[in-house]
C-alpha positions as CSV (number, residue, x, y, z in Angstrom):
1,M,22.6,-36.2,-2.6
2,R,20.5,-38.4,-4.3
3,T,18.5,-39.3,-0.9
4,K,18.3,-35.7,-0.1
5,T,16.3,-35.2,-3.8
6,I,14.4,-38.2,-3.2
7,L,13.0,-36.7,0.7
8,F,12.8,-33.3,-0.7
9,I,10.3,-35.2,-3.7
10,L,8.5,-36.6,-0.8
11,I,8.1,-34.0,1.3
12,T,6.5,-31.8,-1.0
13,L,4.5,-33.9,-2.3
14,L,3.3,-35.1,1.5
15,F,2.3,-31.2,1.8
16,T,1.0,-31.0,-1.9
17,A,-1.5,-33.8,-0.8
18,C,-2.8,-32.2,2.4
19,S,-3.7,-28.9,1.1
20,Q,-7.1,-29.4,0.4
21,L,-8.9,-26.9,-2.7
22,P,-11.9,-27.0,-3.4
23,E,-13.5,-29.2,-6.2
24,G,-14.4,-28.2,-9.8
25,H,-13.8,-25.2,-12.5
26,H,-11.7,-22.0,-11.5
27,V,-10.9,-19.1,-12.0
28,V,-7.6,-17.8,-9.7
29,I,-7.1,-13.7,-8.9
30,C,-3.8,-12.9,-8.5
31,I,-3.2,-9.8,-6.0
32,P,0.1,-9.8,-4.1
33,V,1.7,-6.8,-1.9
34,Y,4.9,-5.6,-3.2
35,G,7.4,-2.8,-1.4
36,Q,9.6,-2.9,1.7
37,S,8.6,-3.2,5.0
38,L,5.4,-2.3,5.2
39,A,4.2,-4.4,2.2
40,L,5.7,-7.7,4.8
41,G,3.9,-6.5,7.8
42,E,7.4,-6.0,9.7
43,E,7.1,-5.6,13.6
44,A,2.8,-6.4,12.9
45,E,2.1,-8.8,15.3
46,R,0.0,-11.3,13.3
47,I,-3.5,-11.3,14.8
48,T,-4.9,-13.1,11.8
49,D,-5.2,-17.1,12.4
50,F,-4.1,-18.6,9.7
51,D,-5.9,-21.8,9.9
52,S,-9.1,-19.5,10.0
53,L,-7.6,-18.3,6.9
54,A,-7.1,-21.3,5.6
55,N,-11.0,-21.8,6.5
56,Y,-12.3,-18.6,5.2
57,A,-14.7,-19.1,2.4
58,D,-14.2,-22.5,2.0
59,G,-10.5,-22.4,2.0
60,R,-10.2,-20.0,-1.2
61,I,-7.4,-17.9,-0.3
62,V,-4.4,-19.7,-1.4
63,T,-0.8,-18.6,-1.8
64,E,1.4,-18.9,-4.7
65,N,1.3,-22.6,-4.7
66,L,-2.3,-23.2,-4.5
67,D,-2.3,-24.3,-1.0
68,H,-2.5,-22.6,3.0
69,D,1.1,-22.3,3.9
70,Y,0.7,-18.6,4.6
71,G,3.4,-16.5,6.5
72,Y,7.2,-18.6,5.1
73,F,8.0,-15.3,3.1
74,E,12.0,-15.3,2.1
75,N,13.7,-14.3,-1.2
76,N,16.2,-17.2,-0.9
77,D,14.2,-20.1,-1.9
78,M,16.0,-22.6,0.6
79,K,15.8,-20.6,3.5
80,R,11.8,-20.5,2.7
81,F,11.2,-24.5,1.8
82,A,13.3,-24.9,5.0
83,K,10.9,-22.4,7.2
84,K,7.9,-24.3,5.5
85,M,9.4,-27.6,7.4
86,V,10.2,-26.4,10.7
87,G,6.6,-24.3,10.7
88,Y,9.3,-21.1,11.5
89,Q,6.5,-18.8,12.3
90,K,9.0,-16.0,14.7
91,R,8.7,-13.3,11.9
92,S,5.6,-14.1,10.7
93,F,3.3,-10.5,10.5
94,E,0.2,-9.4,10.0
95,L,-0.1,-8.8,6.3
96,S,-2.7,-6.1,4.6
97,I,-3.5,-8.6,1.8
98,Y,-5.0,-11.1,4.6
99,T,-8.0,-8.8,5.3
100,M,-8.4,-7.9,1.4
101,A,-8.5,-11.0,0.7
102,Q,-11.6,-11.5,2.9
103,R,-13.2,-9.0,1.8
104,L,-12.9,-10.3,-1.6
105,A,-13.8,-13.3,-1.3
106,D,-17.1,-11.9,0.6
107,H,-18.3,-10.7,-2.4
108,I,-17.0,-12.1,-5.4
109,G,-17.8,-15.9,-6.9
110,K,-17.5,-19.3,-5.1
111,D,-15.8,-20.5,-8.3
112,T,-13.0,-17.9,-7.7
113,L,-9.7,-18.7,-5.6
114,I,-7.5,-15.3,-4.4
115,C,-4.0,-16.1,-4.8
116,I,-2.1,-13.6,-2.5
117,F,1.5,-13.3,-1.0
118,P,3.8,-11.1,-0.4
119,G,7.1,-9.3,-2.0
120,G,10.0,-7.1,-2.2
121,Q,13.1,-6.3,1.1
122,G,13.1,-4.2,3.8
123,A,14.7,-0.6,3.9
124,T,15.1,-0.5,0.4
125,Q,15.0,2.3,-1.6
126,L,12.9,1.7,-5.0
127,S,16.1,1.5,-7.7
128,N,16.9,-1.8,-5.6
129,L,13.5,-3.1,-6.0
130,S,13.8,-2.7,-10.0
131,K,13.8,-5.0,-12.2
132,G,17.1,-6.6,-12.3
133,T,16.9,-6.9,-8.3
134,L,17.2,-10.4,-6.5
135,P,13.2,-9.3,-4.8
136,Y,12.5,-8.4,-8.1
137,Q,13.4,-11.5,-9.7
138,E,12.0,-13.2,-6.8
139,F,8.5,-11.5,-7.6
140,M,8.6,-12.6,-10.9
141,E,8.8,-16.2,-9.9
142,N,6.0,-16.0,-7.0
143,I,3.3,-15.1,-10.2
144,K,5.3,-17.5,-12.6
145,T,4.8,-20.2,-10.3
146,A,0.8,-19.1,-10.0
147,Y,0.0,-19.1,-13.1
148,K,1.8,-22.3,-13.5
149,Q,0.0,-24.6,-10.9
150,T,-3.2,-22.7,-12.2
151,I,-2.6,-23.7,-15.8
152,E,-1.9,-27.6,-14.8
153,K,-5.1,-27.4,-13.1
154,D,-6.7,-26.6,-16.4
155,W,-8.4,-22.9,-14.7
156,D,-8.2,-19.3,-16.0
157,F,-5.8,-16.9,-14.3
158,Q,-6.0,-13.4,-13.3
159,I,-3.8,-10.6,-11.9
160,P,-5.8,-7.2,-12.4
161,A,-3.3,-5.5,-10.1
162,V,-0.3,-5.1,-7.7
163,C,-0.8,-4.0,-4.1
164,W,2.3,-0.7,-3.6
165,M,3.8,-0.1,0.1
166,Q,7.3,1.5,-0.8
167,G,8.6,4.6,-0.2
168,E,10.2,4.8,3.2
169,S,14.0,4.4,2.1
170,D,13.5,7.2,-0.5
171,I,12.4,9.7,1.9
172,E,14.9,9.1,4.5
173,D,18.1,8.4,2.7
174,Y,17.8,11.1,0.5
175,P,18.9,9.1,-3.0
176,D,19.7,11.1,-6.3
177,T,17.4,9.1,-8.1
178,E,13.4,10.4,-9.1
179,F,11.3,8.5,-7.6
180,R,8.1,9.3,-10.0
181,Q,10.3,7.7,-13.2
182,L,11.0,4.7,-11.3
183,L,8.4,4.5,-9.8
184,L,6.0,4.4,-13.3
185,Q,9.1,2.5,-14.5
186,I,8.6,-0.2,-12.8
187,W,4.6,-0.3,-13.3
188,E,5.7,-0.6,-17.2
189,D,8.3,-3.6,-16.3
190,M,6.0,-5.5,-14.3
191,N,3.2,-5.3,-17.0
192,T,5.4,-6.2,-19.2
193,D,7.0,-9.2,-17.4
194,I,3.4,-10.3,-16.2
195,Q,1.9,-10.4,-19.5
196,Q,4.7,-12.3,-20.9
197,I,4.0,-14.4,-18.3
198,T,0.7,-15.3,-18.2
199,Q,0.5,-14.6,-22.3
200,C,-2.1,-12.0,-20.7
201,K,-2.8,-8.3,-22.5
202,D,-4.6,-7.1,-19.5
203,T,-2.7,-4.4,-18.2
204,I,-2.2,-4.3,-14.2
205,R,-2.9,-1.3,-11.6
206,F,-1.4,-0.2,-8.7
207,I,-2.9,-0.2,-5.5
208,C,-1.6,2.8,-3.4
209,Y,-1.1,3.2,-0.8
210,Q,0.7,6.7,1.0
211,T,4.1,6.5,3.1
212,N,4.3,9.1,5.9
213,S,7.5,8.8,7.3
214,L,8.5,12.7,7.1
215,S,9.9,13.5,10.5
216,R,12.0,10.4,10.1
217,A,14.5,12.1,7.6
218,A,17.5,13.5,9.1
219,K,16.6,17.0,7.6
220,Y,13.1,17.3,7.8
221,Q,11.7,21.1,8.2
222,P,8.0,20.9,7.6
223,D,8.2,24.9,8.0
224,S,10.6,25.2,4.9
225,Y,9.3,26.3,1.7
226,D,12.0,23.0,0.0
227,C,10.4,20.4,2.0
228,I,12.3,17.9,-0.3
229,E,10.8,14.9,1.7
230,T,7.4,15.1,0.8
231,T,8.9,14.7,-2.8
232,V,7.5,10.9,-2.6
233,P,4.1,10.8,-0.9
234,Q,3.9,13.6,-3.2
235,T,3.7,11.3,-6.1
236,F,1.2,9.1,-5.0
237,V,-1.0,11.9,-5.3
238,D,0.2,13.1,-8.5
239,M,-0.5,9.5,-9.8
240,L,-3.8,8.7,-8.6
241,R,-5.3,12.1,-9.7
242,D,-3.8,11.7,-13.5
243,D,-2.9,8.5,-13.8
244,Q,-5.9,5.8,-14.6
245,W,-4.0,3.0,-13.8
246,F,-3.2,4.3,-10.2
247,W,-5.4,3.3,-7.8
248,A,-6.1,4.2,-4.3
249,S,-5.7,2.4,-0.5
250,G,-4.6,5.2,1.8
251,P,-2.0,6.7,3.8
252,T,-0.5,5.6,7.0
253,Y,-0.6,8.4,9.4
254,P,-4.6,7.8,11.0
255,Y,-2.9,4.2,12.1
256,S,-0.9,3.4,15.4
257,C,3.1,2.5,14.3
258,V,5.0,0.2,16.7
259,G,7.1,2.1,19.2
260,E,5.8,5.1,17.3
261,K,8.7,4.0,14.5
262,I,7.9,3.3,11.2
263,H,6.1,0.3,11.3
264,I,2.0,0.4,11.6
265,D,0.6,-2.6,13.3
266,A,-1.4,-5.0,13.0
267,T,-5.5,-3.3,13.3
268,G,-3.4,-0.6,10.7
269,Q,-2.5,-3.1,8.2
270,Q,-6.1,-4.5,8.4
271,H,-7.3,-1.3,7.6
272,I,-4.9,-1.0,4.9
273,G,-6.3,-4.2,3.3
274,E,-10.1,-2.8,4.0
275,L,-8.9,-0.2,1.8
276,A,-7.3,-2.0,-0.9
277,A,-10.0,-4.9,-1.1
278,R,-12.7,-1.3,-2.1
279,S,-10.5,-1.0,-4.9
280,A,-9.4,-4.7,-6.0
281,L,-13.6,-4.8,-6.3
282,G,-13.9,-1.5,-8.7
283,I,-11.3,-2.9,-10.7
284,L,-12.7,-6.8,-11.1
285,R,-16.0,-5.2,-11.5
286,G,-15.5,-2.8,-13.9
287,G,-16.1,0.3,-11.6
288,E,-15.3,3.7,-11.4
289,R,-11.4,4.5,-10.5
290,I,-11.5,4.9,-6.8
291,R,-8.6,8.0,-6.4
292,G,-9.2,8.2,-2.9
293,L,-9.2,11.0,-0.9
294,I,-6.9,13.7,-2.5
295,P,-6.8,17.3,-3.7
296,I,-8.3,17.5,-7.6
297,A,-8.0,22.0,-7.4
298,T,-6.3,24.7,-5.4
299,S,-7.5,28.4,-5.8
300,V,-6.3,31.8,-4.2
301,K,-9.0,34.2,-3.2
302,D,-7.7,37.6,-1.1
303,K,-6.3,36.1,1.9
304,E,-7.8,32.2,1.9
305,V,-6.8,29.0,0.1
306,I,-10.0,26.7,-1.1
307,V,-8.6,23.5,-2.1
308,Q,-11.1,21.1,-3.4
309,L,-11.0,17.8,-2.8
310,N,-12.1,14.3,-4.5
311,V,-14.6,13.0,-1.7
312,P,-15.4,9.1,-2.2
313,S,-17.7,9.4,0.5
314,P,-19.1,12.7,1.2
315,P,-19.2,14.4,4.3
316,L,-15.9,15.8,5.1
317,T,-15.4,15.5,8.9
318,F,-12.5,16.3,11.1
319,D,-12.0,13.4,13.2
320,T,-9.6,14.5,16.6
321,L,-10.6,11.2,18.0
322,Q,-8.6,8.3,16.0
323,V,-5.8,10.7,14.9
324,R,-4.6,13.3,17.8
325,K,-5.7,16.8,16.6
326,V,-2.9,18.9,15.0
327,Q,-2.4,22.2,14.5
328,N,-5.0,23.4,12.0
329,Y,-6.2,19.9,11.4
330,G,-3.3,19.2,9.6
331,F,-2.9,22.2,6.9
332,S,-0.4,24.9,6.8
333,V,0.6,27.5,3.9
334,I,4.3,28.0,4.1
335,S,5.5,31.0,2.3
336,K,8.8,31.4,0.6
337,N,10.9,33.0,3.6
338,N,9.8,29.7,5.4
339,C,6.6,30.9,7.4
340,N,3.5,29.2,7.9
341,I,0.5,31.6,6.9
342,A,-2.4,29.9,7.7
343,Q,-4.7,31.1,10.5
344,S,-7.7,28.7,10.4
345,V,-9.6,26.0,8.3
346,S,-13.3,25.6,7.4
347,I,-14.8,22.4,5.8
348,E,-17.0,23.6,3.3
349,G,-19.0,21.0,1.0
350,N,-16.0,19.0,-0.8
351,S,-13.5,21.3,0.1
352,V,-11.5,22.9,2.4
353,R,-11.0,26.9,3.6
354,I,-8.0,27.9,4.5
355,T,-7.6,31.7,6.1
356,C,-3.9,33.3,6.3
357,A,-2.2,36.2,7.6
358,E,-1.1,37.6,4.1
359,S,-1.9,37.0,0.3
360,P,-0.9,33.3,-0.2
361,Q,0.0,34.3,-4.2
362,G,3.4,32.3,-4.4
363,C,2.9,29.7,-1.2
364,K,2.5,26.1,-1.2
365,V,-0.5,24.7,0.6
366,R,0.4,21.1,2.9
367,Y,-1.5,18.9,4.5
368,A,-0.1,16.4,7.2
369,V,3.1,17.7,6.9
370,N,4.7,18.4,10.2
371,G,4.9,16.3,13.6
372,D,7.6,15.8,15.9
373,P,11.3,14.3,15.4
374,L,11.6,10.5,14.2
375,K,7.8,9.8,15.5
376,S,5.3,8.2,13.2
377,G,1.4,7.2,13.4
378,N,-1.7,8.9,14.5
379,L,-0.5,10.4,17.8
380,H,3.0,12.7,17.2
381,G,4.0,11.7,14.0
382,P,3.0,13.8,10.6
383,R,-1.0,13.9,10.5
384,G,-4.2,15.3,9.9
385,N,-7.8,15.2,11.2
386,L,-9.3,14.9,7.8
387,R,-11.5,12.1,6.5
388,D,-14.5,11.4,4.6
389,S,-17.7,9.4,6.0
390,S,-16.3,5.9,5.0
391,G,-13.2,5.8,6.9
392,N,-11.0,7.7,3.5
393,W,-8.3,9.6,5.0
394,C,-7.1,12.9,3.4
395,Y,-3.2,11.7,1.4
396,L,-0.6,14.2,2.3
397,F,0.5,16.7,0.3
398,D,2.3,19.6,-0.5
399,Q,1.6,21.7,-3.9
400,P,2.2,25.0,-5.0
401,L,-0.2,28.1,-5.4
């Protein structure tokens, strides 16, 4: 046992010695990603070269150990260590935070390190990722490690945000839980626990993607007035519209999914990373909150519905190249007798006008609530064609009129 302990220490020291960091005083900005399989990049074949990432911006992109040993995620400490020892990369996927970190490194000072790492667990409902669970505990341990490593070097540590990528299981498994309540609770718990670790009172933000896996749910009927599968994606719209601590990245439907199933591919992960970087930079610079392309008001006039949108970069456009064209560009108006009464859609400035076959009073207006059974992504999954001029795609929504 003593021999194994000595060997463990020697190997650890060797890895530490081989890690090259820039010299001088530094600030460590930590922005990890947490969630289920999309947070871990499942099935997204890695296209980021780790050697290039390690050398990017003079080595300023690091893991929770302030080193460049990316890609060894595992909730079990011993398994993670074993993976590092043998250089195991067979389940090393493309993560959105790789691209996010590169964009941050392009725009912030050379005395700043960007600390990134994933946390969570695949195929897991939010209730099983919350405080008290193993994934949550390991995530906090990684934050504690990053903080401890930083303080030991007499550097400054900040964790301004966490990228959030979770929700698929809370759609598909039909848990008897309140997703919004659980999301707010984990945000509060993370704030409390991170502040306790870092002794800093700054409030963390959640940078939120949006899951679009509706058609993988067994009971999904897009023209049903009571479409409970939209509860999770609509929660993100509500939080981005109303809560100052929630910032946008973007929805997943504009990107290809591996096998048209649930996991966006590597290019999609990189696009989400680009969007997350915009919010991260806004947070760091104290800028106006990035809410994404979301509805902010709806109104009815005769047989028409007007949806007013928050448009980050006008003008709006219907893009049928990146996302395969869908009926009425993804918009629908569902009556209480489960009928889609939408007939045509047009863009008017920062609004969309939907003409209906009859009065839409009492109906629900939806976007990207469609798709072929068991499909995800930009060809056959639940989707829409509305975006702005900077690659911000409209979030799926389902709102009563």
